[in-house]
C-alpha positions in Angstrom: -14.2 -19.8 -46.0 -11.6 -20.8 -43.8 -8.1 -19.7 -44.6 -5.7 -21.8 -44.2 -1.9 -21.1 -42.6 1.0 -22.2 -43.7 3.2 -23.5 -41.3 6.1 -21.1 -42.8 3.6 -18.4 -42.3 3.5 -19.3 -38.6 7.3 -19.6 -38.4 8.0 -16.4 -39.9 5.8 -14.5 -37.6 6.7 -16.3 -34.7 10.5 -14.9 -35.6 9.0 -11.8 -36.3 7.5 -11.7 -32.8 10.9 -13.0 -31.5 13.0 -9.8 -32.8 10.4 -7.2 -31.6 10.4 -8.6 -28.4 14.4 -8.9 -28.4 14.8 -5.6 -29.9 12.2 -4.3 -27.3 14.3 -5.5 -24.1 17.4 -4.6 -25.8 16.1 -0.7 -26.5 14.8 -0.8 -22.8 17.4 -2.4 -21.3 20.3 -0.8 -21.8 18.5 2.3 -20.3 20.0 3.7 -16.9 16.2 5.0 -16.0 14.7 2.3 -13.5 11.0 3.1 -14.7 11.9 1.7 -18.2 13.2 -1.0 -16.9 10.4 -2.0 -14.4 8.5 -1.5 -17.4 10.5 -4.1 -19.8 10.6 -6.7 -17.0 6.9 -6.1 -15.9 6.3 -6.7 -20.0 8.1 -9.6 -20.5 6.4 -11.0 -17.4 2.8 -10.5 -18.5 4.0 -12.0 -21.8 5.0 -14.8 -20.6 2.2 -14.9 -18.2 -0.7 -14.4 -21.3 1.0 -17.5 -23.6 0.7 -19.7 -20.8 -2.7 -18.7 -20.0 -3.6 -18.6 -24.1 -1.7 -22.0 -23.9 -3.9 -23.5 -21.0 -7.0 -22.2 -22.2 -9.0 -25.8 -23.3 -7.3 -27.8 -20.1 -8.6 -24.4 -17.5 -10.1 -25.5 -14.7 -11.3 -23.4 -11.6 -9.6 -25.0 -8.7 -12.3 -27.1 -6.4 -11.2 -25.4 -3.0 -12.0 -21.5 -4.7 -14.9 -22.1 -6.4 -17.1 -21.0 -3.6 -15.3 -17.6 -3.2 -15.8 -16.9 -6.7 -19.0 -14.6 -6.3 -19.8 -11.4 -5.8 -18.7 -9.1 -3.1 -15.1 -11.3 -2.8 -12.2 -9.5 -3.6 -9.4 -11.7 -5.7 -6.3 -10.4 -7.6 -6.4 -10.3 -11.0 -3.8 -10.2 -13.8 -4.9 -7.2 -16.0 -2.3 -7.3 -18.0 0.5 -4.7 -19.8 -1.8 -1.3 -20.0 -0.9 0.9 -23.1 -1.2 4.6 -21.6 -3.5 5.3 -19.0 -5.3 1.9 -19.3 -5.5 0.1 -15.8 -3.2 -2.6 -15.9 -0.8 -4.9 -13.7 -1.7 -7.1 -10.8 -4.4 -5.5 -8.1 -7.0 -6.7 -6.2 -10.7 -6.1 -7.9 -14.0 -7.2 -6.1 -16.5 -9.5 -7.8 -19.5 -7.1 -9.0 -21.1 -10.1 -11.3 -20.2 -13.9 -12.9 -21.3 -14.8 -16.3 -20.0 -18.1 -17.2 -16.7 -17.9 -17.7 -16.2 -14.7 -17.2 -16.2 -11.8 -14.2 -17.2 -8.2 -13.4 -14.9 -6.8 -11.5 -14.0 -3.5 -9.7 -10.4 -3.0 -9.7 -9.4 -1.6 -5.9 -6.1 0.6 -5.6 -3.9 0.9 -3.0 -4.4 4.4 -0.5 -6.7 7.2 0.1 -8.8 8.6 -2.8 -6.2 11.1 -4.2 -7.2 15.0 -3.3 -8.2 16.0 -6.9 -10.7 12.9 -6.6 -12.1 13.0 -3.3 -15.7 14.8 -4.3 -16.2 12.7 -7.1 -19.4 10.3 -7.5 -17.8 7.8 -9.1 -14.5 7.1 -6.3 -15.5 4.9 -3.5 -13.5 5.2 0.1 -12.5 1.2 1.1 -10.8 1.6 4.3 -10.5 -2.1 4.8 -10.8 -5.2 2.8 -11.5 -8.4 5.4 -8.9 -10.7 4.6 -6.4 -8.6 2.3 -3.5 -6.5 4.6 -4.7 -4.2 6.6 -4.3 -1.2 4.1 -6.7 1.6 3.1 -8.1 1.0 -0.7 -10.5 2.6 -3.0 -12.0 2.6 -6.6 -12.9 4.3 -9.4 -16.5 2.5 -10.9 -15.3 3.9 -14.5 -12.5 0.9 -14.7 -15.1 -1.8 -13.8 -14.1 -4.6 -16.2 -15.0 -8.0 -17.8 -12.2 -10.7 -17.7 -12.0 -14.2 -17.8 -11.6 -16.4 -15.1 -8.4 -17.4 -16.0 -6.8 -14.0 -14.8 -7.6 -14.7 -11.3 -4.7 -15.5 -9.2 -5.8 -19.0 -7.3 -2.6 -18.7 -5.7 -2.8 -15.2 -3.7 -5.3 -14.3 -0.8 -9.1 -14.2 -0.9 -10.6 -11.3 0.2 -14.2 -9.8 1.1 -15.8 -6.4 1.2 -18.4 -5.6 3.7 -22.1 -5.3 2.9 -21.6 -1.5 3.3 -19.0 -1.2 0.9 -20.7 -3.2 -1.6 -23.6 -0.5 -0.6 -21.2 2.2 -1.6 -20.1 0.7 -5.1 -23.7 0.7 -6.1 -24.5 3.8 -5.1 -21.0 5.2 -7.3 -22.8 3.1 -10.3 -25.7 4.4 -10.2 -24.5 8.3 -9.6 -22.3 7.8 -12.1 -24.9 6.5 -15.0 -23.3 3.0 -15.4 -26.2 1.7 -14.0 -28.0 3.2 -17.1 -25.8 2.0 -19.6 -25.3 -1.8 -18.4 -28.8 -2.0 -18.4 -30.1 0.0 -21.5 -31.3 -2.1 -24.3 -30.2 -1.9 -28.0 
């Protein structure tokens, strides 16, 4: 049974959403804490981008010149969205692990070296260089593998690529972490 939503209900929900966002902006925007203001800016930028992605969902197409680069080992900047708590969020480079139609499994890359407390963890992989991106060290936590729509790929940013030896290290970390069994388990 299909539920019909009245236009007046849509208008009420929209007004409530607008009021909520304005109140949040006012609460956060009146702070002197730079981190809270940065959080407000990031959140408002994300809801604007997310709204544009949803609005253009039915007409979205991958730019022709980018299609050859949407495959395993290529590194794209991804809009992961606004995070809640310790979730991974923001605009980060991520290596494509698997393409599944209109979605991709990606492994986000963090800049810098692996934090000291995670250095000996099997699930962390050091990636000293990504071909095509700025020459800074990066690392990845395989527990952050996620599936996203190709619409989250930032097609305006540079594309990088990981050498095979780093892809091998990622595969080893996936196997050691138990994720390989998780993804291949039959339910």
